C-alpha positions as CSV (number, residue, x, y, z in Angstrom):
1,M,107.0,-39.3,98.6
2,Y,105.1,-38.6,101.8
3,D,101.4,-39.6,102.2
4,S,100.8,-36.2,103.8
5,I,102.8,-33.2,104.9
6,V,101.6,-30.8,107.6
7,I,102.7,-27.2,107.3
8,G,103.0,-25.6,110.7
9,G,104.4,-26.8,114.0
10,G,102.0,-25.2,116.4
11,I,99.6,-27.2,118.5
12,V,97.1,-27.8,115.7
13,G,99.7,-28.9,113.2
14,L,101.3,-31.3,115.6
15,S,98.0,-32.7,116.8
16,T,97.0,-33.3,113.2
17,A,100.2,-35.3,112.4
18,M,99.7,-37.2,115.6
19,A,96.1,-38.1,114.7
20,L,97.1,-39.3,111.3
21,L,99.7,-41.6,112.6
22,S,97.4,-42.8,115.4
23,S,94.8,-43.7,112.8
24,N,97.3,-45.5,110.5
25,P,100.8,-46.1,111.7
26,N,102.0,-47.0,108.2
27,L,101.5,-43.5,106.8
28,R,104.5,-41.5,105.8
29,I,103.9,-38.1,107.6
30,A,106.1,-35.0,107.9
31,V,105.7,-31.7,109.7
32,L,107.4,-28.6,108.4
33,E,108.0,-25.7,110.7
34,K,109.8,-22.5,109.8
35,E,111.0,-21.7,113.4
36,S,113.8,-23.4,115.3
37,A,111.4,-24.8,117.9
38,W,107.7,-26.0,118.2
39,S,104.8,-23.7,119.3
40,K,106.7,-20.4,118.9
41,H,103.7,-18.2,118.1
42,Q,100.0,-18.5,119.0
43,T,100.5,-21.7,121.0
44,G,103.5,-20.5,122.8
45,H,102.1,-17.1,123.7
46,N,98.6,-18.0,125.1
47,S,97.5,-18.1,128.7
48,G,97.4,-21.9,129.0
49,V,93.6,-22.1,129.7
50,I,91.8,-25.4,129.1
51,H,88.5,-23.9,127.9
52,S,85.1,-25.5,128.7
53,G,83.3,-24.4,125.5
54,I,80.7,-22.3,127.3
55,Y,80.8,-19.3,124.9
56,Y,80.3,-21.0,121.6
57,K,77.2,-21.3,119.5
58,P,75.6,-24.7,120.0
59,G,76.3,-27.0,117.0
60,S,79.3,-25.0,115.9
61,L,82.7,-26.7,115.4
62,K,84.1,-24.7,118.4
63,A,81.3,-25.9,120.6
64,K,81.6,-29.5,119.7
65,L,85.4,-29.7,119.6
66,C,86.0,-27.6,122.7
67,S,83.8,-29.4,125.0
68,T,85.1,-32.8,124.0
69,G,88.6,-31.3,123.6
70,C,88.6,-30.1,127.2
71,E,88.1,-33.7,128.3
72,S,90.7,-35.0,125.8
73,M,93.3,-32.5,126.9
74,V,92.9,-33.2,130.6
75,Q,93.1,-37.0,129.9
76,F,96.2,-36.4,127.7
77,C,97.9,-34.4,130.5
78,R,97.1,-37.1,133.0
79,E,98.5,-39.9,130.8
80,H,101.7,-38.1,130.1
81,N,102.3,-36.4,133.5
82,I,101.9,-32.9,132.1
83,A,101.2,-30.2,134.7
84,H,97.5,-29.2,134.7
85,D,94.8,-28.2,137.1
86,V,91.0,-28.4,136.6
87,C,90.5,-25.4,138.8
88,G,87.2,-24.0,137.3
89,K,86.5,-20.4,136.7
90,V,83.9,-17.7,137.4
91,I,82.3,-15.4,134.9
92,V,80.9,-12.4,136.8
93,A,78.5,-9.5,136.1
94,T,79.5,-6.2,137.7
95,Q,76.6,-4.1,136.4
96,T,72.8,-4.9,136.1
97,N,72.9,-4.3,132.3
98,E,75.3,-7.3,132.1
99,L,72.8,-9.7,133.6
100,P,70.9,-10.7,130.4
101,A,74.2,-11.5,128.7
102,L,75.3,-13.6,131.7
103,E,72.0,-15.5,131.5
104,N,72.6,-16.1,127.8
105,I,76.1,-17.5,128.6
106,Y,74.6,-19.8,131.2
107,Q,72.0,-21.1,128.8
108,R,74.6,-21.6,126.1
109,G,76.7,-23.6,128.6
110,L,73.7,-25.9,129.3
111,A,73.0,-26.3,125.6
112,N,76.7,-27.3,125.1
113,G,76.5,-29.9,127.9
114,I,78.8,-28.1,130.2
115,K,78.5,-28.3,134.0
116,V,77.7,-24.8,135.2
117,A,76.1,-23.2,138.2
118,K,74.6,-19.8,138.8
119,L,76.1,-17.9,141.7
120,T,75.0,-15.0,143.9
121,A,77.6,-12.3,144.7
122,E,78.1,-13.9,148.1
123,Q,78.7,-17.3,146.5
124,V,81.3,-15.8,144.1
125,K,83.1,-14.4,147.1
126,E,83.4,-17.8,148.6
127,I,85.3,-18.8,145.5
128,E,87.1,-15.5,144.8
129,P,87.0,-13.4,148.0
130,H,88.3,-10.2,146.3
131,V,85.9,-10.1,143.4
132,N,83.3,-7.3,143.1
133,C,80.1,-8.4,141.3
134,I,76.4,-8.7,141.5
135,A,76.1,-12.3,140.1
136,G,78.2,-14.9,138.5
137,I,78.5,-18.3,136.9
138,Q,80.8,-21.1,138.0
139,V,82.3,-23.2,135.2
140,F,83.6,-26.4,136.7
141,S,85.5,-28.0,133.8
142,T,87.8,-25.1,132.9
143,G,91.5,-25.7,133.7
144,I,95.0,-24.6,133.1
145,T,98.1,-26.3,131.6
146,D,101.4,-25.6,129.8
147,Y,100.7,-25.9,126.1
148,K,104.4,-25.7,125.2
149,Q,104.9,-28.9,127.2
150,V,101.9,-30.5,125.5
151,C,103.4,-29.7,122.1
152,R,106.7,-31.2,123.1
153,K,104.9,-34.4,124.0
154,Y,103.0,-34.3,120.7
155,A,106.3,-34.0,118.8
156,E,107.8,-36.8,120.8
157,L,104.9,-39.1,120.0
158,I,105.0,-38.2,116.3
159,E,108.7,-39.2,116.1
160,C,108.1,-42.3,118.2
161,W,105.4,-43.4,115.7
162,G,107.7,-42.8,112.7
163,G,106.8,-39.3,111.6
164,D,109.5,-36.9,110.3
165,L,109.9,-33.5,111.9
166,H,111.6,-30.6,110.1
167,L,112.4,-27.4,112.0
168,N,113.9,-24.3,110.3
169,T,112.0,-25.2,107.2
170,K,110.0,-22.4,105.6
171,V,107.6,-23.1,102.8
172,E,108.4,-20.9,99.8
173,K,106.5,-22.5,96.9
174,I,103.8,-25.2,96.3
175,V,103.5,-26.9,92.9
176,E,100.8,-29.3,91.8
177,T,102.1,-32.5,90.3
178,S,100.5,-35.5,88.7
179,D,100.4,-37.5,91.9
180,G,100.3,-34.8,94.5
181,Q,102.3,-31.7,95.4
182,R,105.9,-30.5,95.5
183,I,106.7,-28.2,98.4
184,E,109.8,-26.1,97.9
185,T,111.4,-24.8,101.1
186,N,114.6,-23.1,102.2
187,N,115.6,-26.5,103.5
188,G,115.0,-28.6,100.4
189,V,112.1,-30.0,98.3
190,F,109.5,-32.3,99.7
191,E,107.0,-34.3,97.7
192,T,103.6,-35.4,99.1
193,R,100.3,-36.9,98.0
194,S,98.4,-34.4,100.1
195,L,99.0,-31.3,102.1
196,I,97.6,-30.0,105.4
197,N,98.0,-26.3,106.1
198,C,98.1,-25.5,109.8
199,A,100.2,-22.4,109.4
200,G,98.3,-20.2,111.9
201,L,99.2,-16.5,111.3
202,Y,100.2,-17.4,107.7
203,S,97.5,-19.9,106.9
204,D,95.8,-17.7,104.3
205,R,99.1,-17.1,102.5
206,I,100.0,-20.8,102.4
207,A,96.5,-21.5,101.1
208,K,97.1,-19.0,98.2
209,L,100.5,-20.6,97.5
210,N,98.4,-23.8,97.0
211,Q,96.0,-21.8,94.7
212,V,93.2,-22.0,97.3
213,D,91.2,-19.0,98.2
214,P,89.9,-19.3,101.8
215,E,87.6,-16.2,101.2
216,A,89.0,-14.7,104.4
217,K,92.2,-12.9,105.4
218,I,94.2,-13.3,108.5
219,V,94.2,-10.0,110.5
220,P,96.6,-10.1,113.5
221,F,95.3,-8.8,116.9
222,R,97.8,-8.4,119.6
223,G,96.7,-9.2,123.2
224,E,98.8,-7.5,125.9
225,Y,99.1,-8.7,129.5
226,Y,100.2,-7.5,132.8
227,E,101.0,-9.9,135.7
228,L,100.5,-9.4,139.4
229,K,103.6,-9.0,141.6
230,P,104.2,-12.1,143.7
231,E,103.0,-10.4,146.9
232,K,99.6,-9.6,145.3
233,R,98.9,-13.1,143.8
234,Y,96.6,-13.8,146.8
235,L,94.0,-11.6,145.1
236,V,93.2,-14.3,142.6
237,K,92.6,-17.9,143.4
238,H,91.7,-19.4,140.0
239,L,90.3,-17.7,136.8
240,I,88.0,-14.6,136.8
241,Y,86.3,-13.5,133.7
242,P,83.9,-10.6,133.0
243,V,80.8,-10.8,131.0
244,P,82.1,-10.1,127.4
245,N,80.7,-7.3,125.4
246,P,78.3,-9.0,123.0
247,N,79.1,-6.3,120.4
248,F,82.8,-7.0,120.4
249,P,84.3,-10.4,119.5
250,F,86.8,-10.8,122.4
251,L,86.3,-11.9,126.0
252,G,87.6,-8.8,127.8
253,V,90.4,-8.4,130.2
254,H,90.4,-11.1,132.9
255,F,92.6,-12.7,135.5
256,T,94.2,-16.1,134.9
257,R,96.2,-18.2,137.3
258,M,99.0,-19.8,135.2
259,I,100.2,-23.3,135.8
260,D,103.5,-21.9,137.2
261,G,101.6,-19.8,139.8
262,N,101.8,-16.5,138.1
263,I,98.6,-14.4,137.7
264,H,98.2,-12.8,134.3
265,A,95.8,-9.9,133.8
266,G,94.5,-9.2,130.3
267,P,94.5,-9.3,127.4
268,N,93.3,-6.3,125.5
269,A,92.9,-6.7,121.7
270,V,94.6,-4.2,119.3
271,L,95.5,-4.4,115.7
272,S,99.1,-5.7,115.3
273,L,101.1,-4.0,112.5
274,K,103.0,-7.2,112.0
275,R,101.7,-10.8,111.9
276,E,104.3,-11.7,114.5
277,G,104.2,-8.3,116.2
278,Y,104.5,-9.0,119.9
279,N,105.7,-5.4,120.7
280,K,103.9,-2.2,120.0
281,T,106.8,-1.0,117.8
282,D,106.9,-4.1,115.6
283,F,106.1,-3.3,112.0
284,D,106.1,-5.1,108.7
285,L,105.2,-3.2,105.5
286,K,103.7,-6.2,103.7
287,D,101.5,-7.2,106.7
288,F,100.4,-3.6,107.3
289,T,99.6,-2.9,103.7
290,E,97.6,-6.1,103.4
291,V,95.4,-5.1,106.3
292,M,95.0,-1.4,105.3
293,T,94.0,-2.3,101.7
294,Y,91.5,-5.0,102.8
295,P,87.9,-3.7,102.6
296,G,86.8,-6.1,105.4
297,F,89.1,-4.5,107.9
298,W,87.6,-1.0,107.4
299,K,84.1,-2.4,107.6
300,L,85.1,-4.0,110.9
301,A,86.8,-0.9,112.2
302,F,83.9,1.4,111.5
303,K,81.4,-1.1,113.1
304,H,83.5,-1.4,116.3
305,A,85.0,2.1,116.3
306,D,84.2,2.8,120.0
307,E,85.4,-0.5,121.3
308,G,88.5,-0.3,119.1
309,L,89.3,3.1,120.5
310,Q,89.0,1.8,124.1
311,E,91.3,-1.1,123.3
312,M,93.9,1.3,121.9
313,I,93.7,3.5,125.0
314,R,94.2,0.5,127.2
315,S,97.2,-0.4,125.2
316,F,99.0,2.9,125.8
317,S,97.6,3.8,129.2
318,K,98.3,1.5,132.1
319,A,95.8,3.6,134.2
320,A,93.0,2.7,131.7
321,F,94.0,-1.0,131.8
322,V,94.0,-1.0,135.6
323,R,90.5,0.6,135.7
324,S,89.2,-2.3,133.6
325,L,90.7,-4.8,136.0
326,Q,89.3,-2.9,139.0
327,K,85.8,-3.6,137.8
328,L,86.5,-7.2,138.8
329,I,88.9,-6.7,141.7
330,P,88.7,-3.1,143.1
331,E,91.8,-3.7,145.3
332,V,94.1,-4.0,142.3
333,Q,96.4,-0.9,141.9
334,A,98.8,0.1,139.2
335,D,101.8,-0.6,141.4
336,D,100.6,-4.2,141.8
337,L,101.1,-5.0,138.1
338,V,104.2,-5.4,135.9
339,P,104.2,-5.8,132.1
340,S,104.1,-9.4,130.9
341,H,104.3,-11.1,127.5
342,A,101.9,-10.4,124.6
343,G,100.3,-12.8,122.1
344,V,99.0,-12.4,118.6
345,R,95.7,-13.9,117.6
346,A,95.4,-15.1,114.0
347,Q,91.8,-14.0,113.3
348,A,90.2,-14.6,109.9
349,L,88.2,-11.7,108.6
350,M,85.7,-11.9,105.7
351,N,85.5,-9.3,103.0
352,D,82.2,-8.0,104.4
353,G,83.8,-7.1,107.7
354,S,82.5,-10.0,109.7
355,L,85.0,-12.0,111.8
356,V,85.0,-15.7,111.2
357,D,83.4,-16.9,114.4
358,D,84.0,-20.6,114.0
359,F,87.0,-22.8,113.1
360,L,87.4,-22.5,109.3
361,I,88.6,-25.6,107.6
362,V,88.8,-25.5,103.7
363,R,89.1,-28.8,101.9
364,T,90.2,-29.4,98.3
365,K,90.9,-32.6,96.3
366,N,94.3,-33.2,97.9
367,S,94.7,-30.5,100.6
368,I,93.1,-29.3,103.8
369,H,93.6,-25.7,105.0
370,V,92.9,-24.7,108.6
371,C,92.3,-21.0,108.0
372,N,90.8,-19.9,111.3
373,A,91.9,-21.6,114.5
374,P,92.3,-19.1,117.3
375,S,91.2,-19.8,120.8
376,P,90.0,-22.4,121.8
377,A,92.1,-24.3,119.3
378,A,94.7,-25.3,121.9
379,T,92.1,-26.9,124.1
380,S,90.4,-28.5,121.0
381,S,93.7,-29.6,119.3
382,I,93.3,-33.3,119.9
383,E,89.8,-33.2,118.5
384,I,90.7,-30.9,115.6
385,G,93.4,-33.4,114.6
386,K,90.9,-36.2,114.6
387,V,88.5,-34.3,112.5
388,I,91.2,-33.4,109.9
389,A,92.4,-37.0,109.9
390,D,88.9,-38.3,109.3
391,K,88.4,-35.7,106.5
392,K,91.6,-36.9,104.8
393,L,91.1,-40.6,104.8
394,D,88.6,-40.8,101.9
395,F,90.7,-38.9,99.3
396,C,94.2,-39.6,100.3
397,F,94.9,-43.2,101.0
C-alpha cells in the first residue's frame, strides 16, 4: 500500500512526488507514467523558457507560483549543473494601438514583484539590434533551460529518496476502497491511500475515472514552430515577444533562443484533432468528437472566430507565418526558416466557453487533481509540487 500515487510523469507529476518525499522521507510514493520515458508530451515539447510571471493576474496561483518558481528553477539548475541562462527578454510594441496593453503588462509586472524596465525603441535596439518597434519592456528574470534534463534530475532524486517509478504503466481504472484507492493499469494493480492526478492532456479523463468532475474539459491546442537556419541566428540575441492580443488567450508568435543555441519562431495556436496530435494530419475520433460535442468549444470558437481563422491561416501558410514574424524582425525571410517541432497545450475550457486562466487544482477527500497546468507550469513546477504536498498533508498522513 502506497501513501500516495502520482499519475503522470511530466514535470508537474515528478515535482509533486519529489516535494512529497522532501517533506517526509518515510512516505511510500510511486509515479505512474504511460510512456516509455519521462516528459514525453507538454514538458518535452515546450520552448524551455523560465518565465518571470509578468503576464499573470496579481494574486492568482500563476502569478504567485511563477515568480517564486522562476527563482526556484534557476536555483535548482545551479545546484544540479543543469544548463540554463538568465538572459532576460523584451516585450515590444510595433504599433501605437499596442501601447496601452504594453503599459498594462508593465504595471502587472510591478504588481507581481518582477524587475522590469521601460525601453524606448533605441534602447530595445541596444539589446536586440534587428527588432522593429516603437517601445518595449525589458524583463530581467526570464531565462532558458532544458526541461527534459530537469525532469531526469527530478526522477533521479525521487528514486534516490526511495520513491518508485513506473514507466509503460497506463491507468485504466480507479476503484474506491475502504482505505484508499485501487488503481488498475496495463502493468498491474496498485493500491494507495491517496491519488494525485498530474496527467496533463488526460487530466480530465483521469479525474472522471476517479468519479471527480473538474467542471472543465481539456481542449488540445497545437503550437507550431519554425527555427532560424544557423546562418541567420544572429538576428536574435535572447527572447523577443510581441504585445499579446488582449482578446486572445495566447502570447503570439515570438522568437526564443533555446539553450542549445537554436532560435525558435512561434508558436501559433490551432485546435489539435488529437490530444497528442503533433502533426497537422494527426486525428483521433474520440478526442475530436469530445471537442465537437462540447458546448464550451463552440462558444469559444464564435467568440474568437477572427483570431482563430488567422491562426489557421498561419498554420497552412508559411508566408502568413513569416509576415507575423516580420512585425518583430523585418529582415526575416521565408528562406531563413525551416519547420521545427510542435507542442500541444492542454488547455482547460469551461462549459460557458471561458478558458481556465489560472492553474486549476481540484481537491477531494483522498485525491488531488491538477486539471489545468499549461505554461508556466514548467517554470512553476517546484512550487506547484510544494503546494500540492502541503494540501495533502492534512488528510493523508
